[in-house]
MOPAC internal coordinates of N, CA, C and O (Angstrom, degrees):
PM7 1SCF
backbone

  N    0.0000 0     0.00 0     0.00 0    0    0    0
  C    1.4550 1     0.00 0     0.00 0    1    0    0
  C    1.4569 1   113.55 1     0.00 0    2    1    0
  O    1.2310 1   120.59 1   145.95 1    3    2    1
  N    1.2989 1   116.48 1   -34.05 1    3    2    1
  C    1.5680 1   126.36 1   174.31 1    5    3    2
  C    1.5260 1   107.59 1   -53.54 1    6    5    3
  O    1.2310 1   121.48 1   129.17 1    7    6    5
  N    1.4063 1   114.78 1   -50.83 1    7    6    5
  C    1.4081 1   118.77 1  -168.33 1    9    7    6
  C    1.5815 1   108.33 1   -69.78 1   10    9    7
  O    1.2310 1   117.60 1   144.40 1   11   10    9
  N    1.2741 1   122.17 1   -35.60 1   11   10    9
  C    1.4290 1   128.42 1   176.31 1   13   11   10
  C    1.4901 1   109.68 1   -63.66 1   14   13   11
  O    1.2310 1   116.70 1   138.33 1   15   14   13
  N    1.2771 1   123.89 1   -41.67 1   15   14   13
  C    1.3821 1   126.14 1   177.23 1   17   15   14
  C    1.5206 1   110.56 1   -70.61 1   18   17   15
  O    1.2310 1   119.34 1   138.47 1   19   18   17
  N    1.2992 1   118.86 1   -41.53 1   19   18   17
  C    1.4441 1   121.57 1   169.99 1   21   19   18
  C    1.5314 1   117.53 1   -59.22 1   22   21   19
  O    1.2310 1   121.03 1   138.32 1   23   22   21
  N    1.2968 1   115.64 1   -41.68 1   23   22   21
  C    1.4382 1   119.51 1   172.91 1   25   23   22
  C    1.5111 1   117.25 1   -64.30 1   26   25   23
  O    1.2310 1   122.12 1   138.44 1   27   26   25
  N    1.3399 1   113.54 1   -41.56 1   27   26   25
  C    1.5340 1   117.11 1   171.62 1   29   27   26
  C    1.6008 1   113.19 1   -60.34 1   30   29   27
  O    1.2310 1   121.83 1   138.02 1   31   30   29
  N    1.3256 1   114.10 1   -41.98 1   31   30   29
  C    1.4115 1   113.85 1   175.34 1   33   31   30
  C    1.4503 1   119.24 1   -62.88 1   34   33   31
  O    1.2310 1   122.04 1   144.87 1   35   34   33
  N    1.3318 1   113.70 1   -35.13 1   35   34   33
  C    1.4606 1   122.46 1   179.93 1   37   35   34
  C    1.6344 1   103.93 1   -69.34 1   38   37   35
  O    1.2310 1   121.20 1   136.35 1   39   38   37
  N    1.1911 1   115.31 1   -43.65 1   39   38   37
  C    1.5635 1   122.18 1   179.34 1   41   39   38
  C    1.4694 1   109.88 1   -52.51 1   42   41   39
  O    1.2310 1   122.69 1   129.14 1   43   42   41
  N    1.4455 1   112.46 1   -50.86 1   43   42   41
  C    1.4853 1   117.14 1  -172.76 1   45   43   42
  C    1.5988 1   104.35 1   -70.51 1   46   45   43
  O    1.2310 1   117.42 1   145.71 1   47   46   45
  N    1.2523 1   122.52 1   -34.29 1   47   46   45
  C    1.4310 1   121.87 1  -179.13 1   49   47   46
  C    1.5613 1   111.11 1   -65.69 1   50   49   47
  O    1.2310 1   122.95 1   141.46 1   51   50   49
  N    1.4282 1   111.96 1   -38.54 1   51   50   49
  C    1.5223 1   112.33 1   178.60 1   53   51   50
  C    1.4902 1   110.90 1   -66.80 1   54   53   51
  O    1.2310 1   120.46 1   141.29 1   55   54   53
  N    1.3969 1   116.72 1   -38.71 1   55   54   53
  C    1.4292 1   117.51 1  -179.95 1   57   55   54
  C    1.5324 1   114.52 1   -67.99 1   58   57   55
  O    1.2310 1   122.19 1   144.51 1   59   58   57
  N    1.3162 1   113.41 1   -35.49 1   59   58   57
  C    1.5944 1   119.31 1   179.87 1   61   59   58
  C    1.5332 1   105.91 1   -69.75 1   62   61   59
  O    1.2310 1   119.28 1   141.99 1   63   62   61
  N    1.2853 1   118.98 1   -38.01 1   63   62   61
  C    1.4592 1   121.63 1  -179.17 1   65   63   62
  C    1.4840 1   111.95 1   -68.91 1   66   65   63
  O    1.2310 1   119.81 1   144.02 1   67   66   65
  N    1.3660 1   117.96 1   -35.98 1   67   66   65
  C    1.4441 1   122.70 1  -178.94 1   69   67   66
  C    1.5017 1   108.52 1   -76.31 1   70   69   67
  O    1.2310 1   118.87 1   138.34 1   71   70   69
  N    1.3620 1   119.76 1   -41.66 1   71   70   69
  C    1.4892 1   127.77 1   178.77 1   73   71   70
  C    1.4193 1   113.31 1   -66.18 1   74   73   71
  O    1.2310 1   117.95 1   151.28 1   75   74   73
  N    1.2984 1   121.52 1   -28.72 1   75   74   73
  C    1.5247 1   123.68 1  -176.24 1   77   75   74
  C    1.4683 1   109.46 1   -65.74 1   78   77   75
  O    1.2310 1   118.95 1   154.18 1   79   78   77
  N    1.2878 1   119.60 1   -25.82 1   79   78   77
  C    1.4492 1   121.71 1  -176.66 1   81   79   78
  C    1.5028 1   111.35 1   -90.99 1   82   81   79
  O    1.2310 1   119.12 1   169.71 1   83   82   81
  N    1.2931 1   119.29 1   -10.29 1   83   82   81
  C    1.4376 1   122.80 1  -177.55 1   85   83   82
  C    1.4645 1   122.92 1  -112.46 1   86   85   83
  O    1.2310 1   118.35 1   -40.42 1   87   86   85
  N    1.2791 1   120.75 1   139.58 1   87   86   85
  C    1.5099 1   120.84 1  -179.79 1   89   87   86
  C    1.4792 1   104.73 1  -147.34 1   90   89   87
  O    1.2310 1   119.25 1   -48.94 1   91   90   89
  N    1.3427 1   119.03 1   131.06 1   91   90   89
  C    1.4125 1   126.34 1  -177.15 1   93   91   90
  C    1.5400 1   112.15 1  -106.52 1   94   93   91
  O    1.2310 1   119.08 1   -36.69 1   95   94   93
  N    1.3914 1   119.36 1   143.31 1   95   94   93
  C    1.3549 1   119.77 1   178.75 1   97   95   94
  C    1.5536 1   104.45 1  -126.57 1   98   97   95
  O    1.2310 1   119.39 1    -1.62 1   99   98   97
  N    1.3633 1   118.77 1   178.38 1   99   98   97
  C    1.4535 1   118.73 1  -179.67 1  101   99   98
  C    1.5051 1   116.00 1   -58.56 1  102  101   99
  O    1.2310 1   121.09 1   140.65 1  103  102  101
  N    1.3915 1   115.52 1   -39.35 1  103  102  101
  C    1.4439 1   116.56 1  -178.31 1  105  103  102
  C    1.4941 1   112.78 1   -83.48 1  106  105  103
  O    1.2310 1   121.11 1   162.07 1  107  106  105
  N    1.4174 1   115.48 1   -17.93 1  107  106  105
  C    1.5140 1   118.57 1   176.87 1  109  107  106
  C    1.4900 1   105.27 1  -141.12 1  110  109  107
  O    1.2310 1   120.36 1  -100.53 1  111  110  109
  N    1.3407 1   116.92 1    79.47 1  111  110  109
  C    1.5090 1   124.76 1  -179.40 1  113  111  110
  C    1.5254 1   111.11 1   -68.05 1  114  113  111
  O    1.2310 1   121.65 1   -20.16 1  115  114  113
  N    1.3101 1   114.44 1   159.84 1  115  114  113
  C    1.4751 1   122.69 1   172.64 1  117  115  114
  C    1.5283 1   108.57 1   -83.82 1  118  117  115
  O    1.2310 1   119.98 1   -52.03 1  119  118  117
  N    1.3251 1   117.65 1   127.97 1  119  118  117
  C    1.4725 1   126.40 1   177.86 1  121  119  118
  C    1.5797 1   105.99 1   -93.55 1  122  121  119
  O    1.2310 1   119.25 1   -79.36 1  123  122  121
  N    1.2162 1   119.03 1   100.64 1  123  122  121
  C    1.4871 1   126.89 1  -173.87 1  125  123  122
  C    1.6082 1   108.29 1   -99.74 1  126  125  123
  O    1.2310 1   121.00 1   -46.56 1  127  126  125
  N    1.3318 1   115.69 1   133.44 1  127  126  125
  C    1.4589 1   121.06 1   178.94 1  129  127  126
  C    1.4262 1   112.66 1  -116.62 1  130  129  127
  O    1.2310 1   121.37 1   -41.15 1  131  130  129
  N    1.2860 1   114.98 1   138.85 1  131  130  129
  C    1.5732 1   119.40 1   175.23 1  133  131  130
  C    1.5541 1   103.07 1  -132.92 1  134  133  131
  O    1.2310 1   122.27 1   -47.86 1  135  134  133
  N    1.3787 1   113.26 1   132.14 1  135  134  133
  C    1.4113 1   121.99 1   174.37 1  137  135  134
  C    1.5094 1   114.68 1  -107.25 1  138  137  135
  O    1.2310 1   117.57 1   -52.76 1  139  138  137
  N    1.2658 1   122.22 1   127.24 1  139  138  137
  C    1.3800 1   123.74 1   169.74 1  141  139  138
  C    1.5516 1   107.77 1  -103.63 1  142  141  139
  O    1.2310 1   119.42 1    -3.81 1  143  142  141
  N    1.2802 1   118.72 1   176.19 1  143  142  141
  C    1.5723 1   117.83 1   173.86 1  145  143  142
  C    1.4470 1   111.64 1   -58.23 1  146  145  143
  O    1.2310 1   118.22 1   142.41 1  147  146  145
  N    1.3404 1   121.00 1   -37.59 1  147  146  145
  C    1.4383 1   124.52 1  -171.74 1  149  147  146
  C    1.4553 1   113.91 1   -97.98 1  150  149  147
  O    1.2310 1   119.76 1   129.27 1  151  150  149
  N    1.4264 1   118.07 1   -50.73 1  151  150  149
  C    1.3877 1   127.50 1  -168.91 1  153  151  150
  C    1.4899 1   113.79 1  -116.19 1  154  153  151
  O    1.2310 1   119.79 1   -20.62 1  155  154  153
  N    1.3551 1   118.01 1   159.38 1  155  154  153
  C    1.3636 1   125.56 1   167.48 1  157  155  154
  C    1.4759 1   121.75 1  -114.83 1  158  157  155
  O    1.2310 1   115.13 1   -46.01 1  159  158  157
  N    1.2628 1   126.84 1   133.99 1  159  158  157
  C    1.4071 1   125.80 1  -169.25 1  161  159  158
  C    1.5343 1   108.72 1  -120.84 1  162  161  159
  O    1.2310 1   117.32 1   -39.24 1  163  162  161
  N    1.2994 1   122.71 1   140.76 1  163  162  161
  C    1.4242 1   124.94 1   176.10 1  165  163  162
  C    1.3961 1   107.26 1  -140.40 1  166  165  163
  O    1.2310 1   120.90 1   -40.81 1  167  166  165
  N    1.2991 1   115.88 1   139.19 1  167  166  165
  C    1.5360 1   124.64 1   176.21 1  169  167  166
  C    1.5277 1   111.14 1  -141.34 1  170  169  167
  O    1.2310 1   124.30 1   -35.58 1  171  170  169
  N    1.3271 1   109.35 1   144.42 1  171  170  169
  C    1.5800 1   117.60 1   171.95 1  173  171  170
  C    1.5119 1   108.76 1   -95.61 1  174  173  171
  O    1.2310 1   120.72 1   -57.55 1  175  174  173
  N    1.3084 1   116.22 1   122.45 1  175  174  173
  C    1.4647 1   125.59 1  -174.05 1  177  175  174
  C    1.5506 1   106.64 1  -112.86 1  178  177  175
  O    1.2310 1   122.30 1   -42.85 1  179  178  177
  N    1.4497 1   113.20 1   137.15 1  179  178  177
  C    1.4256 1   118.57 1   170.21 1  181  179  178
  C    1.5002 1   103.69 1  -104.46 1  182  181  179
  O    1.2310 1   119.71 1   -75.85 1  183  182  181
  N    1.2633 1   118.16 1   104.15 1  183  182  181
  C    1.4889 1   125.55 1  -177.44 1  185  183  182
  C    1.5412 1   111.45 1   -64.90 1  186  185  183
  O    1.2310 1   120.50 1   149.77 1  187  186  185
  N    1.3124 1   116.65 1   -30.23 1  187  186  185
  C    1.4615 1   117.65 1  -176.19 1  189  187  186
  C    1.6180 1   110.63 1   -64.25 1  190  189  187
  O    1.2310 1   121.01 1   142.25 1  191  190  189
  N    1.2740 1   115.67 1   -37.75 1  191  190  189
  C    1.4987 1   119.44 1   177.61 1  193  191  190
  C    1.5901 1   109.64 1  -103.84 1  194  193  191
  O    1.2310 1   118.96 1   164.20 1  195  194  193
  N    1.2958 1   119.59 1   -15.80 1  195  194  193
  C    1.4566 1   122.16 1   178.76 1  197  195  194
  C    1.5762 1   110.25 1    75.74 1  198  197  195
  O    1.2310 1   122.14 1  -143.49 1  199  198  197
  N    1.2301 1   113.51 1    36.51 1  199  198  197
  C    1.5466 1   121.34 1  -176.20 1  201  199  198
  C    1.5119 1   107.98 1  -120.64 1  202  201  199
  O    1.2310 1   122.13 1   -35.12 1  203  202  201
  N    1.3386 1   113.52 1   144.88 1  203  202  201
  C    1.4511 1   122.58 1   173.20 1  205  203  202
  C    1.5311 1   107.60 1   -82.88 1  206  205  203
  O    1.2310 1   117.45 1   -57.17 1  207  206  205
  N    1.2581 1   122.45 1   122.83 1  207  206  205
  C    1.3725 1   132.79 1  -178.68 1  209  207  206
  C    1.5247 1   112.07 1   -83.78 1  210  209  207
  O    1.2310 1   122.49 1   136.78 1  211  210  209
  N    1.3862 1   112.84 1   -43.22 1  211  210  209
  C    1.4570 1   118.30 1  -178.71 1  213  211  210
  C    1.4559 1   109.56 1  -155.47 1  214  213  211
  O    1.2310 1   119.94 1   -38.71 1  215  214  213
  N    1.3438 1   117.73 1   141.29 1  215  214  213
  C    1.5413 1   115.91 1   177.26 1  217  215  214
  C    1.4796 1   106.52 1  -147.46 1  218  217  215
  O    1.2310 1   122.35 1   -27.83 1  219  218  217
  N    1.5003 1   113.11 1   152.17 1  219  218  217
  C    1.3359 1   117.86 1  -177.03 1  221  219  218
  C    1.5548 1   106.25 1  -153.09 1  222  221  219
  O    1.2310 1   116.16 1   -19.43 1  223  222  221
  N    1.2111 1   124.90 1   160.57 1  223  222  221
  C    1.4134 1   129.16 1   176.36 1  225  223  222
  C    1.4637 1   114.06 1  -147.89 1  226  225  223
  O    1.2310 1   119.14 1   -18.55 1  227  226  225
  N    1.3837 1   119.25 1   161.45 1  227  226  225
  C    1.4011 1   119.57 1  -177.04 1  229  227  226
  C    1.5996 1   107.95 1   -72.00 1  230  229  227
  O    1.2310 1   118.83 1   162.06 1  231  230  229
  N    1.2256 1   119.83 1   -17.94 1  231  230  229
  C    1.5125 1   124.61 1   169.24 1  233  231  230
  C    1.5051 1   112.77 1   -53.17 1  234  233  231
  O    1.2310 1   122.58 1   135.15 1  235  234  233
  N    1.3375 1   112.66 1   -44.85 1  235  234  233
  C    1.5282 1   118.35 1  -176.64 1  237  235  234
  C    1.5013 1   116.45 1   -78.83 1  238  237  235
  O    1.2310 1   118.67 1   172.04 1  239  238  237
  N    1.3317 1   120.14 1    -7.96 1  239  238  237
  C    1.3675 1   124.15 1   172.87 1  241  239  238
  C    1.4481 1   116.34 1   -72.41 1  242  241  239
  O    1.2310 1   118.60 1   -48.60 1  243  242  241
  N    1.3213 1   120.27 1   131.40 1  243  242  241
  C    1.5023 1   123.96 1  -179.57 1  245  243  242
  C    1.3944 1   110.10 1   -96.70 1  246  245  243
  O    1.2310 1   118.65 1   -40.55 1  247  246  245
  N    1.3201 1   120.19 1   139.45 1  247  246  245
  C    1.4368 1   123.00 1   172.00 1  249  247  246
  C    1.3762 1   115.64 1    76.31 1  250  249  247
  O    1.2310 1   117.72 1  -156.43 1  251  250  249
  N    1.2889 1   121.94 1    23.57 1  251  250  249
  C    1.5478 1   127.52 1  -172.60 1  253  251  250
  C    1.5698 1   108.02 1  -115.61 1  254  253  251
  O    1.2310 1   117.56 1  -162.94 1  255  254  253
  N    1.2688 1   122.26 1    17.06 1  255  254  253
  C    1.4693 1   120.46 1  -172.44 1  257  255  254
  C    1.4898 1   111.09 1   -76.36 1  258  257  255
  O    1.2310 1   119.12 1   155.43 1  259  258  257
  N    1.3015 1   119.27 1   -24.57 1  259  258  257
  C    1.5245 1   118.93 1  -178.06 1  261  259  258
  C    1.4759 1   113.64 1   -84.86 1  262  261  259
  O    1.2310 1   118.80 1   176.49 1  263  262  261
  N    1.3327 1   119.89 1    -3.51 1  263  262  261
  C    1.4775 1   123.23 1  -177.39 1  265  263  262
  C    1.5045 1   110.41 1   -89.70 1  266  265  263
  O    1.2310 1   124.76 1   -17.20 1  267  266  265
  N    1.3544 1   108.46 1   162.80 1  267  266  265
  C    1.5735 1   113.38 1   177.01 1  269  267  266
  C    1.5008 1   105.72 1   -77.56 1  270  269  267
  O    1.2310 1   122.47 1   -10.28 1  271  270  269
  N    1.3380 1   112.88 1   169.72 1  271  270  269
  C    1.4836 1   120.40 1   177.87 1  273  271  270
  C    1.5236 1   112.45 1   -61.38 1  274  273  271
  O    1.2310 1   119.86 1   144.14 1  275  274  273
  N    1.3061 1   117.87 1   -35.86 1  275  274  273
  C    1.5017 1   122.95 1  -179.24 1  277  275  274
  C    1.6017 1   107.15 1   -72.15 1  278  277  275
  O    1.2310 1   120.30 1   140.70 1  279  278  277
  N    1.2805 1   117.04 1   -39.30 1  279  278  277
  C    1.4713 1   119.48 1   176.99 1  281  279  278
  C    1.5252 1   113.26 1   -65.58 1  282  281  279
  O    1.2310 1   124.15 1   142.17 1  283  282  281
  N    1.3074 1   109.64 1   -37.83 1  283  282  281
  C    1.4895 1   115.03 1   178.43 1  285  283  282
  C    1.5857 1   108.90 1   -64.40 1  286  285  283
  O    1.2310 1   122.28 1   134.91 1  287  286  285
  N    1.3311 1   113.25 1   -45.09 1  287  286  285
  C    1.5029 1   118.15 1   179.90 1  289  287  286
  C    1.5666 1   109.21 1   -60.55 1  290  289  287
  O    1.2310 1   120.18 1   142.50 1  291  290  289
  N    1.2962 1   117.25 1   -37.50 1  291  290  289
  C    1.4264 1   116.81 1   178.68 1  293  291  290
  C    1.5693 1   109.62 1   -66.85 1  294  293  291
  O    1.2310 1   117.65 1   138.89 1  295  294  293
  N    1.1729 1   122.09 1   -41.11 1  295  294  293
  C    1.5173 1   128.10 1   174.76 1  297  295  294
  C    1.5628 1   108.67 1   -59.45 1  298  297  295
  O    1.2310 1   121.83 1   134.57 1  299  298  297
  N    1.2759 1   114.11 1   -45.43 1  299  298  297
  C    1.4438 1   121.40 1  -178.96 1  301  299  298
  C    1.6524 1   108.80 1   -57.54 1  302  301  299
  O    1.2310 1   123.49 1   127.83 1  303  302  301
  N    1.3869 1   110.91 1   -52.17 1  303  302  301
  C    1.4845 1   115.68 1  -178.23 1  305  303  302
  C    1.5849 1   111.96 1   -59.93 1  306  305  303
  O    1.2310 1   122.71 1   140.41 1  307  306  305
  N    1.3608 1   112.41 1   -39.59 1  307  306  305
  C    1.4528 1   114.06 1  -177.46 1  309  307  306
  C    1.5530 1   111.15 1   -73.63 1  310  309  307
  O    1.2310 1   117.63 1   145.69 1  311  310  309
  N    1.2164 1   122.12 1   -34.31 1  311  310  309
  C    1.5430 1   121.40 1   175.66 1  313  311  310
  C    1.5269 1   107.11 1   -74.65 1  314  313  311
  O    1.2310 1   117.97 1   141.84 1  315  314  313
  N    1.3412 1   121.48 1   -38.16 1  315  314  313
  C    1.5073 1   119.76 1   179.77 1  317  315  314
  C    1.6337 1   105.33 1   -66.18 1  318  317  315
  O    1.2310 1   118.85 1   143.50 1  319  318  317
  N    1.2785 1   119.81 1   -36.50 1  319  318  317
  C    1.5450 1   122.84 1   177.28 1  321  319  318
  C    1.5589 1   110.91 1   -62.24 1  322  321  319
  O    1.2310 1   121.18 1   137.35 1  323  322  321
  N    1.2968 1   115.35 1   -42.65 1  323  322  321
  C    1.4810 1   118.38 1  -178.95 1  325  323  322
  C    1.5509 1   107.15 1   -68.94 1  326  325  323
  O    1.2310 1   118.39 1   136.82 1  327  326  325
  N    1.3356 1   120.67 1   -43.18 1  327  326  325
  C    1.4813 1   119.52 1  -176.14 1  329  327  326
  C    1.5280 1   103.86 1   -68.12 1  330  329  327
  O    1.2310 1   116.80 1   142.93 1  331  330  329
  N    1.3379 1   123.70 1   -37.07 1  331  330  329
  C    1.4464 1   125.53 1   178.82 1  333  331  330
  C    1.5358 1   112.71 1   -59.91 1  334  333  331
  O    1.2310 1   121.77 1   137.21 1  335  334  333
  N    1.2467 1   114.21 1   -42.79 1  335  334  333
  C    1.5005 1   120.77 1   174.79 1  337  335  334
  C    1.4331 1   113.38 1   -63.49 1  338  337  335
  O    1.2310 1   120.30 1   142.19 1  339  338  337
  N    1.3048 1   117.04 1   -37.81 1  339  338  337
  C    1.5436 1   122.41 1   177.30 1  341  339  338
  C    1.5971 1   110.66 1   -68.01 1  342  341  339
  O    1.2310 1   120.88 1   154.73 1  343  342  341
  N    1.2901 1   115.92 1   -25.27 1  343  342  341
  C    1.4830 1   117.39 1  -179.00 1  345  343  342
  C    1.5095 1   107.57 1   -94.10 1  346  345  343
  O    1.2310 1   119.11 1   174.02 1  347  346  345
  N    1.3692 1   119.30 1    -5.98 1  347  346  345
  C    1.4801 1   121.30 1   179.34 1  349  347  346
  C    1.4092 1   117.24 1    96.19 1  350  349  347
  O    1.2310 1   120.15 1  -167.98 1  351  350  349
  N    1.3420 1   117.31 1    12.02 1  351  350  349
  C    1.4995 1   124.23 1  -178.19 1  353  351  350
  C    1.4986 1   104.52 1   -93.72 1  354  353  351
  O    1.2310 1   120.79 1   -63.10 1  355  354  353
  N    1.3111 1   116.10 1   116.90 1  355  354  353
  C    1.5289 1   123.76 1  -178.85 1  357  355  354
  C    1.4620 1   114.38 1  -104.96 1  358  357  355
  O    1.2310 1   122.40 1   155.72 1  359  358  357
  N    1.3631 1   113.01 1   -24.28 1  359  358  357
  C    1.5126 1   120.19 1  -179.58 1  361  359  358
  C    1.5191 1   114.85 1  -135.21 1  362  361  359
  O    1.2310 1   119.73 1   -45.61 1  363  362  361
  N    1.2625 1   118.11 1   134.39 1  363  362  361
  C    1.5460 1   118.57 1  -179.93 1  365  363  362
  C    1.5460 1   106.46 1  -126.08 1  366  365  363
  O    1.2310 1   123.09 1   -21.07 1  367  366  365
  N    1.2149 1   111.68 1   158.93 1  367  366  365
  C    1.4673 1   121.51 1   174.47 1  369  367  366
  C    1.6370 1   107.92 1   -99.16 1  370  369  367
  O    1.2310 1   117.41 1   -67.31 1  371  370  369
  N    1.2416 1   122.54 1   112.69 1  371  370  369
  C    1.3820 1   124.87 1  -170.46 1  373  371  370
  C    1.5642 1   113.10 1   -77.76 1  374  373  371
  O    1.2310 1   116.86 1   -57.41 1  375  374  373
  N    1.3385 1   123.58 1   122.59 1  375  374  373
  C    1.4085 1   121.62 1  -176.55 1  377  375  374
  C    1.5910 1   106.05 1  -121.16 1  378  377  375
  O    1.2310 1   119.98 1   -74.07 1  379  378  377
  N    1.3799 1   117.64 1   105.93 1  379  378  377
  C    1.4201 1   121.26 1  -177.76 1  381  379  378
  C    1.4461 1   112.87 1   -81.34 1  382  381  379
  O    1.2310 1   120.61 1   170.77 1  383  382  381
  N    1.3715 1   116.44 1    -9.23 1  383  382  381
  C    1.4675 1   120.23 1   179.43 1  385  383  382
  C    1.5190 1   111.09 1    72.47 1  386  385  383
  O    1.2310 1   120.56 1    52.52 1  387  386  385
  N    1.4095 1   116.54 1  -127.48 1  387  386  385
  C    1.4561 1   114.67 1  -179.80 1  389  387  386
  C    1.6491 1   105.42 1  -106.11 1  390  389  387
  O    1.2310 1   121.18 1  -160.80 1  391  390  389
  N    1.2194 1   115.35 1    19.20 1  391  390  389
  C    1.5499 1   113.93 1  -178.19 1  393  391  390
  C    1.5220 1   106.25 1   -97.86 1  394  393  391
  O    1.2310 1   121.57 1   -25.63 1  395  394  393
  N    1.2865 1   114.60 1   154.37 1  395  394  393
  C    1.4674 1   119.22 1  -179.24 1  397  395  394
  C    1.6510 1   105.22 1   -81.60 1  398  397  395
  O    1.2310 1   120.72 1   -23.00 1  399  398  397
  N    1.3029 1   116.23 1   157.00 1  399  398  397
  C    1.3985 1   120.83 1  -178.13 1  401  399  398
  C    1.4691 1   111.64 1   -87.07 1  402  401  399
  O    1.2310 1   122.68 1  -107.08 1  403  402  401
  N    1.4317 1   112.47 1    72.92 1  403  402  401
  C    1.4931 1   118.39 1   174.67 1  405  403  402
  C    1.5877 1   104.21 1  -154.09 1  406  405  403
  O    1.2310 1   122.71 1    -4.45 1  407  406  405
  N    1.2483 1   112.41 1   175.55 1  407  406  405
  C    1.5021 1   119.39 1   175.62 1  409  407  406
  C    1.5071 1   111.73 1    59.68 1  410  409  407
  O    1.2310 1   118.23 1    53.60 1  411  410  409
  N    1.3388 1   120.98 1  -126.40 1  411  410  409
  C    1.4562 1   124.71 1  -171.32 1  413  411  410
  C    1.4882 1   108.96 1   -74.74 1  414  413  411
  O    1.2310 1   118.32 1   153.83 1  415  414  413
  N    1.2538 1   120.81 1   -26.17 1  415  414  413
  C    1.5058 1   120.94 1   177.10 1  417  415  414
  C    1.5017 1   107.07 1   -69.18 1  418  417  415
  O    1.2310 1   118.22 1   132.49 1  419  418  417
  N    1.3169 1   121.00 1   -47.51 1  419  418  417
  C    1.4438 1   122.23 1  -177.05 1  421  419  418
  C    1.4279 1   110.37 1   -70.03 1  422  421  419
  O    1.2310 1   118.49 1   152.44 1  423  422  421
  N    1.3441 1   120.49 1   -27.56 1  423  422  421
  C    1.5476 1   124.26 1   175.76 1  425  423  422
  C    1.3811 1   110.89 1   -65.77 1  426  425  423
  O    1.2310 1   118.89 1   137.65 1  427  426  425
  N    1.3889 1   119.72 1   -42.35 1  427  426  425
  C    1.4217 1   122.54 1   178.08 1  429  427  426
  C    1.5862 1   111.39 1   -65.36 1  430  429  427
  O    1.2310 1   121.38 1   138.19 1  431  430  429
  N    1.2256 1   114.97 1   -41.81 1  431  430  429
  C    1.5239 1   122.81 1   176.86 1  433  431  430
  C    1.4997 1   109.20 1   -59.00 1  434  433  431
  O    1.2310 1   121.26 1   134.17 1  435  434  433
  N    1.3358 1   115.19 1   -45.83 1  435  434  433
  C    1.5424 1   120.43 1  -178.98 1  437  435  434
  C    1.4944 1   110.26 1   -67.38 1  438  437  435
  O    1.2310 1   121.25 1   140.86 1  439  438  437
  N    1.2892 1   115.21 1   -39.14 1  439  438  437
  C    1.5192 1   116.98 1   179.11 1  441  439  438
  C    1.5265 1   111.07 1   -66.32 1  442  441  439
  O    1.2310 1   118.27 1   137.21 1  443  442  441
  N    1.2738 1   120.91 1   -42.79 1  443  442  441
  C    1.4494 1   123.65 1   176.58 1  445  443  442
  C    1.5923 1   109.40 1   -60.88 1  446  445  443
  O    1.2310 1   118.79 1   138.95 1  447  446  445
  N    1.3429 1   119.92 1   -41.05 1  447  446  445
  C    1.4281 1   122.43 1  -178.68 1  449  447  446
  C    1.5572 1   108.40 1   -67.67 1  450  449  447
  O    1.2310 1   122.07 1   146.77 1  451  450  449
  N    1.3177 1   113.65 1   -33.23 1  451  450  449
  C    1.4760 1   117.21 1  -175.28 1  453  451  450
  C    1.4630 1   108.98 1   -78.58 1  454  453  451
  O    1.2310 1   117.29 1   158.35 1  455  454  453
  N    1.2902 1   122.77 1   -21.65 1  455  454  453
  C    1.4176 1   125.76 1   169.77 1  457  455  454
  C    1.4842 1   117.76 1   -77.67 1  458  457  455
  O    1.2310 1   121.32 1   165.63 1  459  458  457
  N    1.3620 1   115.07 1   -14.37 1  459  458  457
  C    1.4435 1   118.02 1   171.15 1  461  459  458
  C    1.4679 1   116.40 1   115.22 1  462  461  459
  O    1.2310 1   122.72 1  -176.50 1  463  462  461
  N    1.3016 1   112.40 1     3.50 1  463  462  461
  C    1.4856 1   118.50 1   177.73 1  465  463  462
  C    1.5197 1   112.56 1   -96.51 1  466  465  463
  O    1.2310 1   122.77 1   -45.37 1  467  466  465
  N    1.3394 1   112.30 1   134.63 1  467  466  465
  C    1.5265 1   118.15 1  -178.00 1  469  467  466
  C    1.4605 1   109.74 1   -86.60 1  470  469  467
  O    1.2310 1   122.16 1   -34.55 1  471  470  469
  N    1.2987 1   113.47 1   145.45 1  471  470  469
  C    1.5079 1   122.95 1  -178.15 1  473  471  470
  C    1.4933 1   103.32 1  -118.71 1  474  473  471
  O    1.2310 1   120.10 1   180.00 1  475  474  473

């Protein structure tokens, strides 16, 4: 139990340290990533107003059940990037939270870049 509490505290510290350097605006929102065991969630947040500009998850993707979680995250990033461009968002600030920049988190970032949005 002690180890679980310690790990959670360390996770919160990593997230706070990462987020302290980032701030999103309406023209350059913060792209925040959350990973669960099954799905990946991404949202563009305007920190100036405290509102979510755009959000998407692998739950909402249709016809992607046969793919691996990393492939799903890549598709998530591409579709999020396309929606961001439709809303006029060309640049985002990438917030990985407490996660390392690899695996599903990196796949989302690669998908957003592939769609044409700068990070």
